[in-house]
Each structure stands twice: as structure tokens, then as C-alpha cells.
PLY file of the C-alpha trace (Angstrom):
ply
format ascii 1.0
element vertex 203
property float x
property float y
property float z
element edge 202
property int vertex1
property int vertex2
end_header
-5.27 -14.81 -5.63
-3.52 -16.36 -8.61
-3.13 -15.62 -12.38
-5.69 -18.46 -13.56
-5.81 -18.79 -17.50
-9.44 -20.41 -17.31
-10.78 -17.06 -15.73
-9.57 -14.81 -18.46
-11.69 -13.22 -20.84
-11.64 -11.48 -24.15
-12.80 -7.92 -24.64
-12.41 -8.33 -28.21
-11.10 -11.85 -29.58
-8.71 -12.07 -32.26
-9.10 -14.17 -35.08
-6.01 -16.34 -34.43
-4.59 -17.04 -30.83
-3.41 -19.76 -28.81
-4.05 -20.21 -25.04
-2.45 -22.94 -22.93
-1.52 -23.07 -19.26
1.62 -21.34 -19.58
1.61 -19.50 -22.71
-0.76 -16.95 -24.61
-0.25 -16.23 -28.11
-1.69 -13.54 -30.17
-1.71 -13.15 -34.16
-2.26 -9.46 -34.54
-4.85 -8.12 -37.12
-3.89 -5.01 -39.52
-5.59 -1.45 -38.01
-5.97 -2.79 -34.68
-5.06 0.07 -31.72
-5.91 1.54 -28.46
-5.76 5.33 -28.39
-8.29 8.31 -27.40
-8.64 11.65 -29.04
-5.31 13.37 -27.48
-3.03 15.13 -30.31
-4.12 12.62 -32.87
-7.95 13.57 -32.64
-9.25 10.01 -33.74
-10.46 7.35 -31.46
-9.27 3.62 -32.03
-10.60 1.01 -29.96
-10.45 -2.56 -31.38
-7.48 -4.10 -30.00
-7.48 -7.73 -28.98
-7.58 -7.36 -24.80
-7.16 -10.72 -22.69
-8.18 -9.97 -18.92
-9.26 -11.36 -15.69
-11.28 -9.56 -13.04
-10.47 -8.85 -9.40
-11.70 -6.62 -6.64
-8.38 -7.28 -4.73
-6.73 -3.66 -3.93
-2.98 -4.48 -3.67
-1.07 -6.97 -6.10
1.46 -7.19 -8.75
1.11 -8.76 -12.20
4.35 -10.16 -13.81
4.62 -11.29 -17.61
7.14 -11.91 -19.95
6.45 -10.85 -23.71
8.16 -11.97 -26.97
7.23 -10.35 -30.36
8.01 -10.48 -33.75
7.01 -6.72 -34.51
8.38 -5.35 -37.82
6.07 -2.33 -38.59
5.77 0.98 -37.09
3.44 0.98 -33.98
3.24 -3.03 -33.85
3.33 -3.40 -30.25
2.17 -5.92 -27.18
2.32 -5.70 -23.29
0.35 -5.31 -20.16
-3.07 -3.59 -20.15
-5.80 -2.52 -17.25
-8.83 -1.84 -19.76
-11.80 -0.75 -17.63
-13.78 0.65 -20.75
-13.24 2.35 -24.01
-12.56 5.61 -22.24
-10.21 4.35 -19.14
-7.73 2.26 -19.60
-3.73 1.86 -19.45
-1.22 0.03 -21.10
2.78 -0.74 -21.14
4.39 -1.92 -23.82
7.29 -1.74 -26.46
5.72 0.12 -30.18
8.24 -0.73 -33.25
9.24 2.34 -34.95
11.60 1.55 -37.51
14.86 -0.46 -38.20
16.81 1.71 -35.55
14.63 2.02 -32.80
11.51 1.27 -30.72
9.43 3.15 -28.05
9.40 1.76 -24.60
6.22 3.52 -23.10
3.07 3.64 -21.55
-0.48 5.15 -22.39
-2.74 6.29 -19.83
-6.19 7.02 -20.57
-8.82 8.70 -18.16
-12.23 10.16 -19.20
-11.61 9.40 -22.75
-7.95 11.51 -23.38
-4.74 9.27 -23.74
-1.24 10.14 -23.17
1.81 8.59 -24.25
5.24 8.84 -22.33
8.02 7.02 -24.08
11.92 6.33 -23.98
13.76 4.87 -27.31
15.37 1.64 -27.01
17.22 -0.39 -29.94
15.02 -2.08 -32.60
16.99 -5.41 -31.98
14.94 -6.04 -28.57
12.42 -8.69 -28.84
11.58 -9.45 -25.49
10.47 -7.58 -22.27
9.21 -8.50 -18.94
6.43 -6.22 -17.24
5.16 -5.68 -13.72
1.99 -4.03 -12.97
1.21 -3.20 -9.46
-1.98 -1.91 -8.06
-2.35 0.19 -4.69
-6.28 1.08 -4.75
-6.79 3.21 -7.47
-3.00 4.12 -8.30
-0.68 1.87 -10.58
2.82 1.44 -11.10
4.03 -0.10 -14.34
8.04 -1.50 -14.55
9.80 -3.38 -17.08
12.62 -5.48 -16.78
15.33 -7.11 -19.25
15.61 -10.47 -17.31
12.47 -10.47 -14.91
14.60 -10.19 -12.06
15.57 -6.26 -11.86
12.32 -3.96 -12.73
12.72 -0.17 -13.37
10.03 2.04 -13.19
8.11 3.34 -16.12
5.41 5.20 -14.75
3.19 5.72 -11.61
-0.44 6.83 -12.33
-3.91 7.15 -11.13
-6.93 5.97 -12.66
-10.11 7.82 -11.99
-12.49 4.98 -12.16
-10.11 2.27 -10.39
-11.02 2.30 -7.15
-13.59 -0.76 -7.50
-13.21 -4.17 -9.31
-10.85 -3.74 -12.11
-9.90 -6.08 -15.18
-6.15 -6.29 -16.23
-4.20 -8.57 -18.39
-2.30 -8.42 -22.10
-2.68 -6.91 -25.32
-1.31 -7.12 -28.69
-2.39 -4.78 -31.84
-0.71 -3.55 -35.26
-2.33 -0.03 -35.77
-1.12 0.18 -39.50
-1.15 -2.42 -42.33
0.91 -5.34 -40.32
0.47 -8.58 -38.60
2.86 -10.21 -36.10
3.09 -12.94 -33.22
3.09 -11.67 -29.83
3.97 -14.45 -26.84
3.05 -14.11 -23.42
4.72 -16.13 -20.69
5.94 -16.51 -17.22
2.38 -15.10 -15.87
1.97 -14.60 -12.24
0.38 -12.96 -9.49
2.12 -11.68 -6.20
1.56 -9.63 -3.22
1.82 -5.97 -4.28
5.67 -5.63 -5.30
5.31 -1.88 -4.81
5.83 -0.51 -1.39
4.06 1.92 0.42
5.60 5.60 0.14
7.86 6.12 2.97
8.51 9.92 3.36
6.20 13.04 3.17
2.71 12.28 4.81
-0.51 12.44 2.87
-2.47 15.75 3.03
-5.26 14.22 5.15
-2.92 12.51 7.52
-3.45 13.48 11.03
0 1
1 2
2 3
3 4
4 5
5 6
6 7
7 8
8 9
9 10
10 11
11 12
12 13
13 14
14 15
15 16
16 17
17 18
18 19
19 20
20 21
21 22
22 23
23 24
24 25
25 26
26 27
27 28
28 29
29 30
30 31
31 32
32 33
33 34
34 35
35 36
36 37
37 38
38 39
39 40
40 41
41 42
42 43
43 44
44 45
45 46
46 47
47 48
48 49
49 50
50 51
51 52
52 53
53 54
54 55
55 56
56 57
57 58
58 59
59 60
60 61
61 62
62 63
63 64
64 65
65 66
66 67
67 68
68 69
69 70
70 71
71 72
72 73
73 74
74 75
75 76
76 77
77 78
78 79
79 80
80 81
81 82
82 83
83 84
84 85
85 86
86 87
87 88
88 89
89 90
90 91
91 92
92 93
93 94
94 95
95 96
96 97
97 98
98 99
99 100
100 101
101 102
102 103
103 104
104 105
105 106
106 107
107 108
108 109
109 110
110 111
111 112
112 113
113 114
114 115
115 116
116 117
117 118
118 119
119 120
120 121
121 122
122 123
123 124
124 125
125 126
126 127
127 128
128 129
129 130
130 131
131 132
132 133
133 134
134 135
135 136
136 137
137 138
138 139
139 140
140 141
141 142
142 143
143 144
144 145
145 146
146 147
147 148
148 149
149 150
150 151
151 152
152 153
153 154
154 155
155 156
156 157
157 158
158 159
159 160
160 161
161 162
162 163
163 164
164 165
165 166
166 167
167 168
168 169
169 170
170 171
171 172
172 173
173 174
174 175
175 176
176 177
177 178
178 179
179 180
180 181
181 182
182 183
183 184
184 185
185 186
186 187
187 188
188 189
189 190
190 191
191 192
192 193
193 194
194 195
195 196
196 197
197 198
198 199
199 200
200 201
201 202
């Protein structure tokens, strides 16, 4: 399996974008976002999402993001978008001139959660690696595309069959910025099988 630009499909097509063999650029539109219910009690489901579909159960997807975010919650990164109530994303969300949130959101059955860590606002590039092992997923990040750090391991309740995955960018508030995605590749699963306690159903 390889990452083929020609097979990508928009879930929601932005007004302004550029796609070539080795780069994707999205110019975000104000008031676009992905979130479901939890804490904020609203449902936002209008962010541009560009994905490919696969039934491959074990793989890793790697991408480098560069961004000119400048207003609160401006964000771009990786995504597995199954439908409006079942998806996950990993990204950096701009907060202010001092810091940003490097984090991930997992949405199962219509409820989102958000796990973050603060990083300096000067960071304007990040690599991500999304790995799938059947219906479990691992999101990692890297400053250099070589050494990756785990951000989250999660389960997608509706993620056992064919899935769609790729990139997204959005600006939840009154903002617009350019997000660039390069160095996209698919590899064998870089998330190794667990070596330790045996599963509960193991003989």
C-alpha cells in the first residue's frame, strides 16, 4: 500500500487549496472545526478533511505539517474521520503568543475528549505518525521525522472495517491560515505488537 494523492477524497472541500504530488496546502476558512458535545455542549462538524480509504489492518501513515497559525484554536494535523460522530485527530492548536496545545481528540459515539500538553508558540512545524493495529490506533509526533514520541493510544469502536485517514485543517474562530502537508508516506506498521501481559482471551 502506498500513499497515492490521486486516491484522496474530500469529506468537505475548502474554498482554497493546492494539491501536487508531494504537497497539500489548505487555506482555512473561519468558523470551521471538529468537535462533538463534551464540555462545550456544541457540535461542530465542518472542517475540511482530505483522506484515502483502506481496509489494511496494520500500517503507519507519516506526514510533516507546517503552519502559519495565529489565532486561538487554529489547527492542522492527521485525522481518521469515519463519520460525524466517530473520528480522531492529532494536531497543534494555537492558543496565544506564549503557548500552543499539542494534543489529540478521540470521538466515539458522538462524544469527544481532548488530551494536550503545552508547547511554545514559536513551533510552526510538526511530524505525525498514525499507526493502526485493527481497531486500535497510536498517534505519535516528532520534531525531525526521525524520533517519534507517543501522544496517545486509543480505540475506535467503529474502526474495525475499512477506514478513511489523512489530513485536516481548520480555524474554529474568526481566522484563516495556510497549512502545508509534505513528506507523506505509508509504511508497514511501526507500532509493534505488545510484548508483555497476555490478552484476557489468550489460551
